[in-house]
C-alpha positions as CSV (number, residue, x, y, z in Angstrom):
1,M,49.1,42.2,32.4
2,S,46.6,39.8,30.8
3,K,47.7,36.8,28.8
4,T,47.2,36.6,25.0
5,V,45.6,33.6,23.3
6,M,45.9,33.1,19.5
7,I,42.8,31.5,18.0
8,V,43.4,29.6,14.8
9,E,39.9,28.8,13.6
10,D,38.3,29.0,10.1
11,N,34.7,28.8,11.3
12,E,33.5,32.3,12.1
13,L,31.0,31.3,14.8
14,N,33.6,29.2,16.6
15,M,36.0,32.1,16.3
16,K,33.5,34.5,17.9
17,L,32.6,32.0,20.6
18,F,36.2,31.4,21.6
19,H,37.0,35.1,21.4
20,D,34.0,36.1,23.5
21,L,34.7,33.4,26.2
22,L,38.4,34.3,26.5
23,E,37.7,38.1,26.6
24,A,35.0,37.5,29.3
25,Y,37.5,35.7,31.4
26,G,40.2,38.4,31.1
27,Y,42.4,37.1,28.3
28,R,43.3,39.0,25.2
29,T,42.9,37.3,21.8
30,I,44.3,37.5,18.3
31,G,42.9,35.3,15.6
32,T,43.3,33.9,12.1
33,G,41.5,31.4,10.0
34,N,44.5,30.9,7.8
35,G,47.1,28.3,8.9
36,F,49.8,29.8,6.6
37,E,49.6,33.1,8.7
38,V,50.2,31.5,12.1
39,L,54.0,31.6,12.2
40,D,54.2,35.3,11.1
41,L,51.4,36.3,13.4
42,A,52.9,34.4,16.3
43,R,56.3,36.0,15.8
44,K,54.8,39.5,15.7
45,R,52.3,39.1,18.6
46,R,54.0,36.5,20.8
47,P,50.9,34.8,22.2
48,D,51.0,32.9,25.5
49,L,48.9,30.1,24.1
50,I,47.6,28.9,20.7
51,L,44.2,27.3,20.2
52,M,44.6,25.3,17.0
53,D,41.8,24.0,14.9
54,I,43.0,20.7,13.4
55,Q,40.7,20.8,10.3
56,L,41.8,24.0,8.5
57,P,40.9,24.4,4.8
58,E,44.4,25.1,3.4
59,V,46.7,23.1,5.7
60,S,46.2,20.7,8.6
61,G,46.4,22.3,12.1
62,L,48.8,19.4,13.0
63,E,51.1,20.5,10.2
64,V,51.0,24.1,11.5
65,T,51.8,22.8,15.0
66,K,54.8,20.9,13.6
67,W,56.1,24.2,12.0
68,L,55.6,26.0,15.3
69,K,57.5,23.3,17.3
70,E,60.3,23.3,14.8
71,D,60.8,27.1,15.2
72,P,63.2,27.9,18.0
73,E,61.5,31.3,18.6
74,L,58.0,29.7,18.9
75,Q,58.4,26.2,20.1
76,A,57.8,27.0,23.8
77,I,54.3,28.3,23.1
78,P,51.8,25.7,24.2
79,V,49.3,24.6,21.6
80,V,45.8,23.3,22.4
81,A,44.2,21.3,19.6
82,V,40.5,21.9,19.0
83,T,38.6,19.6,16.6
84,A,35.2,18.4,15.7
85,F,36.4,15.0,14.6
86,A,37.1,13.3,17.9
87,M,37.7,9.6,17.2
88,G,39.5,6.9,19.1
89,G,43.2,7.4,19.0
90,D,42.9,11.1,18.0
91,E,44.1,12.5,21.3
92,E,47.3,10.4,21.2
93,R,47.9,11.3,17.5
94,I,47.3,15.0,18.3
95,R,49.7,14.9,21.4
96,E,52.3,13.1,19.3
97,G,51.9,16.0,16.8
98,G,53.1,18.5,19.3
99,C,49.9,19.7,21.0
100,Q,49.9,19.9,24.8
101,A,46.2,19.4,25.2
102,Y,43.1,18.5,23.2
103,L,39.5,19.8,23.2
104,S,36.7,18.4,21.1
105,K,33.9,20.4,19.5
106,P,31.3,21.2,20.5
107,I,33.3,22.5,23.4
108,S,32.2,22.3,27.0
109,V,32.6,25.8,28.4
110,P,33.8,24.8,31.9
111,K,36.4,22.4,30.3
112,F,37.5,25.0,27.8
113,I,38.1,27.6,30.5
114,E,39.7,25.0,32.8
115,T,42.1,24.0,30.0
116,I,43.0,27.7,29.3
117,R,43.6,28.3,33.0
118,R,45.8,25.2,33.3
119,F,48.3,26.9,30.9
120,L,47.8,30.6,31.6
121,G,46.4,30.9,35.1
122,V,43.3,32.7,36.1
123,G,42.4,35.7,33.9
124,Q,39.8,37.0,36.3
125,S,38.1,35.3,39.2
126,M,34.7,35.7,37.5
127,P,33.8,36.5,34.0
128,A,34.0,40.2,33.1
129,F,30.4,40.2,31.9
130,A,29.2,39.0,35.3
131,A,31.1,41.7,37.1
132,V,29.5,44.3,34.8
133,A,26.1,42.8,35.4
134,K,26.6,42.9,39.2
135,R,27.7,46.6,39.0
136,K,24.5,47.3,37.2
137,G,22.4,45.4,39.7
138,G,21.8,42.4,37.5
139,D,21.4,38.8,38.6
140,V,24.3,36.6,37.3
141,S,23.4,33.3,39.0
């Protein structure tokens, strides 16, 4: 059974990129751009990992992470912070805020996938789109 990643991201292009990458590597996704929806959605869908944008419009992603880590039902779900504002000391501050890992935007696709795999294991040995292309005789190199 494939693992589920919740994407908390208010930027539609980033949401689509993360969704497409994760699905291509065999993970299921659920997403929201609203930090206030995260706890309810997590309780209903029980994701295996949460990608948390730190700069959400209504509430900080670190505040949402704090809520998750204070909830006995949800605190075991790993949270990976994703932010465009990578400055000195940010990684330490983000880890102290409850996140288990940190990715800066723009993301590096290999680092993104390696981080997801570190928490969830391999979704598929090769991206699904490459497998489809090979079946259709396409070159994927």
